[in-house]
C-alpha positions, 0 to 999 in steps of 0.5 A, spaced: 276 192 498 282 195 502 283 195 509 281 202 510 275 202 506 273 196 510 274 200 517 270 206 514 264 201 512 265 198 519 264 205 522 258 207 518 255 200 520 256 202 527 253 209 527 247 207 523 246 201 528 247 206 534 241 208 538 240 216 538 242 219 545 237 225 548 240 231 551 237 234 557 235 242 556 240 247 559 238 248 566 242 250 572 244 244 575 246 243 582 252 239 580 255 245 577 253 250 583 251 255 578 244 259 579 243 261 571 244 257 565 250 258 561 249 260 553 255 258 548 257 264 545 264 263 542 265 271 541 271 275 540 272 279 547 278 283 550 280 283 557 282 290 560 287 289 566 291 294 570 294 300 566 289 299 560 292 293 557 287 289 553 288 282 552 284 278 546 280 272 548 274 268 546 268 268 550 266 261 550 259 262 554 256 267 558 250 267 564 247 273 567 252 272 573 258 271 569 262 268 563 268 263 561 273 266 557 279 262 553 286 265 552 293 263 553 296 265 560 290 265 564 293 264 570 297 271 570 290 275 570 289 279 576 283 279 580 279 284 577 278 285 569 273 289 564 270 284 559 269 287 553 265 284 547 268 286 541 262 285 536 256 288 541 261 293 544 258 291 551 263 292 557 262 288 564 266 289 570 268 282 573 272 278 578 276 272 576 274 267 580 278 261 577 284 260 572 287 255 568 293 255 563 288 257 558 281 259 561 278 263 566 271 264 570 269 271 571 263 273 575 260 279 573 260 285 578 255 291 580 254 295 573 254 302 577 261 301 579 263 301 571 265 308 571 270 308 577 273 301 574 274 304 567 278 310 571 282 305 575 285 301 570 285 307 565 293 309 563 295 314 567 297 321 563 305 322 563 306 329 567 308 335 563 315 337 562 318 342 567 318 349 563 326 351 562 328 358 565 329 363 559 336 366 559 335 373 557 342 374 555 341 369 549 335 372 546 
């Protein structure tokens, strides 16, 4: 038996001899400070920031009150964003409550302000150019 095969056999024996672990059901815990349990979803999402710019993200988990998203450069997110779930098309207004290099925690805002939020971060239309005066001598 080669050294690699011996290591694999030793690891398999250790796994077979190990006691199974039991996990508690997902509940809101006092340690996490959450009122609602999180559900792992791993969905494609987009964060819409000021000016209508959309940033791709992964929605890692959600609860009724918020979500955790992964994206590079999360430390640069503004305080308020829109979270769009690509698969379902749902849009939620959210406040960024914490940030790290690669993730952010969102707290969902009141849905009645959604129309206002969409207008507030929508790209602004460019003003129409001024009409040029017509010179009657050149016509």
